[in-house]
C-alpha positions as CSV (number, residue, x, y, z in Angstrom):
1,M,47.9,-22.9,-30.3
2,A,44.4,-23.5,-28.8
3,K,41.4,-22.9,-31.1
4,F,38.9,-20.3,-29.8
5,S,35.5,-21.6,-28.9
6,P,32.4,-19.4,-28.2
7,L,31.9,-21.3,-25.0
8,M,35.2,-19.8,-23.7
9,A,33.5,-16.4,-23.8
10,L,30.5,-17.5,-21.8
11,P,31.9,-16.8,-18.3
12,I,32.9,-13.3,-19.4
13,V,29.4,-12.6,-20.8
14,V,27.7,-13.9,-17.7
15,F,30.0,-11.8,-15.4
16,A,29.4,-8.7,-17.5
17,S,25.6,-9.2,-17.2
18,F,25.7,-9.5,-13.4
19,V,27.8,-6.3,-13.2
20,G,25.4,-4.5,-15.5
21,L,22.4,-5.5,-13.3
22,A,24.2,-4.5,-10.1
23,V,25.1,-1.1,-11.5
24,T,21.5,-0.5,-12.7
25,G,20.1,-1.5,-9.3
26,M,22.4,1.0,-7.5
27,Y,21.0,3.9,-9.4
28,R,17.3,3.2,-8.8
29,D,15.4,6.0,-7.0
30,D,14.3,3.9,-4.1
31,P,15.6,0.3,-3.9
32,E,13.0,-0.5,-1.2
33,A,10.0,0.6,-3.3
34,L,7.7,-2.0,-4.7
35,P,6.3,-1.0,-8.1
36,S,2.6,-0.6,-8.5
37,A,0.8,-1.0,-11.8
38,R,-2.2,0.8,-10.3
39,E,-0.6,4.2,-9.7
40,G,-2.2,6.7,-12.0
41,Q,-5.1,4.3,-12.7
42,P,-8.6,4.3,-11.4
43,A,-8.9,2.2,-8.3
44,P,-10.6,-1.2,-8.7
45,A,-14.1,-1.5,-7.3
46,V,-14.5,-1.8,-3.6
47,V,-16.1,-5.1,-2.8
48,L,-16.1,-5.8,0.9
49,T,-18.3,-7.4,3.6
50,E,-19.6,-5.6,6.6
51,F,-17.4,-5.0,9.6
52,V,-20.0,-5.4,12.3
53,G,-20.7,-2.1,14.2
54,K,-18.8,0.1,11.7
55,E,-19.9,2.1,8.7
56,L,-19.2,0.1,5.6
57,F,-16.5,1.4,3.2
58,D,-17.9,1.1,-0.4
59,D,-17.1,2.3,-3.9
60,A,-19.1,5.6,-3.4
61,N,-16.6,6.5,-0.7
62,L,-13.7,6.0,-3.0
63,R,-15.1,8.4,-5.7
64,D,-16.7,11.1,-3.4
65,G,-14.6,14.0,-4.6
66,E,-12.3,14.0,-1.6
67,V,-8.7,12.9,-1.2
68,K,-8.3,9.9,1.1
69,L,-6.1,7.0,2.2
70,V,-7.1,3.3,1.8
71,N,-5.3,1.2,4.4
72,Y,-5.1,-2.6,4.3
73,W,-4.5,-4.0,7.7
74,A,-5.0,-7.0,10.0
75,S,-4.9,-7.7,13.7
76,W,-2.3,-10.5,13.3
77,C,0.0,-8.1,11.5
78,A,2.8,-6.7,13.8
79,P,3.8,-3.8,11.4
80,C,0.1,-2.8,11.4
81,R,0.3,-2.3,15.2
82,V,3.5,-0.2,14.7
83,E,1.8,2.1,12.1
84,H,-1.5,2.5,14.0
85,P,-0.5,5.6,16.0
86,S,0.5,7.3,12.8
87,L,-2.9,6.5,11.2
88,E,-4.6,7.9,14.4
89,A,-2.6,11.1,14.0
90,L,-3.5,11.5,10.4
91,A,-7.2,10.9,11.1
92,Q,-7.0,13.6,13.9
93,E,-5.7,16.0,11.2
94,G,-8.8,15.4,9.3
95,I,-7.4,13.0,6.6
96,K,-10.1,10.5,5.7
97,I,-8.8,6.9,6.0
98,Y,-10.8,4.0,4.8
99,G,-9.8,0.6,6.3
100,V,-9.7,-2.8,4.6
101,N,-9.5,-5.5,7.2
102,Y,-7.5,-8.2,5.3
103,K,-8.0,-12.0,5.9
104,D,-8.8,-11.5,9.6
105,Q,-11.2,-12.8,12.2
106,Q,-13.9,-10.2,13.0
107,G,-13.5,-10.6,16.8
108,N,-9.7,-10.2,16.6
109,A,-10.0,-7.1,14.4
110,A,-12.6,-5.5,16.6
111,S,-10.4,-6.1,19.7
112,F,-7.4,-4.5,17.8
113,L,-9.4,-1.4,17.1
114,Q,-10.8,-1.3,20.7
115,E,-7.3,-1.5,22.1
116,L,-5.5,0.9,19.8
117,G,-8.3,3.2,18.5
118,D,-10.2,3.5,15.3
119,P,-8.8,5.9,12.7
120,Y,-11.1,4.8,9.9
121,A,-13.9,6.9,8.5
122,A,-15.5,3.6,7.3
123,I,-14.2,0.1,7.1
124,G,-14.9,-3.3,5.4
125,R,-13.6,-6.8,5.5
126,D,-11.8,-8.5,2.7
127,E,-12.1,-12.0,4.2
128,K,-10.7,-14.0,1.3
129,G,-8.3,-11.3,0.0
130,R,-10.0,-11.0,-3.4
131,M,-10.2,-7.2,-3.4
132,A,-6.5,-7.1,-2.3
133,L,-5.6,-9.1,-5.4
134,D,-7.4,-6.6,-7.6
135,W,-5.6,-3.7,-5.9
136,G,-2.2,-5.4,-6.3
137,V,-1.6,-5.8,-2.5
138,Y,1.6,-7.7,-1.7
139,G,0.9,-7.9,2.0
140,V,-0.2,-5.8,5.0
141,P,0.1,-3.1,5.9
142,E,-0.3,-1.3,2.6
143,T,-1.7,2.2,2.1
144,Y,-3.0,3.9,-1.0
145,V,-3.4,7.7,-1.6
146,V,-6.6,8.1,-3.7
147,D,-7.7,11.3,-5.3
148,G,-11.3,12.5,-5.3
149,S,-12.1,10.8,-8.6
150,G,-10.9,7.5,-7.3
151,K,-7.5,7.5,-9.1
152,I,-4.6,5.9,-7.2
153,V,-1.9,8.5,-6.7
154,L,0.5,6.4,-4.5
155,R,0.8,2.9,-3.2
156,F,3.0,2.5,-0.1
157,A,3.9,-1.0,1.2
158,G,4.9,-1.2,4.8
159,P,4.1,0.6,8.0
160,I,3.4,4.3,7.9
161,T,5.8,6.1,10.2
162,E,6.4,9.8,10.9
163,R,9.2,9.8,8.3
164,V,7.0,8.1,5.7
165,I,4.2,10.7,6.4
166,E,6.6,13.6,5.8
167,T,8.7,12.3,2.9
168,T,6.1,10.2,1.0
169,L,2.5,10.6,2.1
170,R,2.3,14.4,2.4
171,P,3.7,15.0,-1.1
172,A,1.3,12.4,-2.5
173,L,-1.7,14.0,-0.7
174,D,-0.7,17.4,-2.1
175,K,-0.5,15.9,-5.6
176,A,-3.9,14.3,-5.1
177,R,-5.3,17.6,-4.1
178,G,-3.8,19.2,-7.2
179,N,-1.3,21.4,-5.2
């Protein structure tokens, strides 16, 4: 008769661990969502350089008493091009959108806005990506819903589409307004 060794149980324990992780992952609310440590927290300070020819987005805009979106974008970002018509539509509805041009060339970014339109109430450049790091940005595009006191209500990673507007942004905007 073979003597039992604790090493014989190792494959069973490893397999059971993988099964447990898989089951846990299946019951998450949104498997595509990236968590944000900033939700429910005051937004970090706005530290941007001027976007020539545009009103500068600054910290006062963030805490002006109005609900707004903060959108990180770049001209080299294909999903940013995809989401742009949705941002234009939101701006036409009267939703203030503040733009953060992320690690981009000024001329390329200006051409992007000239071609597609400018939905931003004000804009600034995050040339080195330092502000993005403070905000917890994974990549562009990323959009934040910010309440009037400057608290982050929602972080959405990826392009804003009509579906995202209806299922994610509008409820967060209502929450930010206190509705």
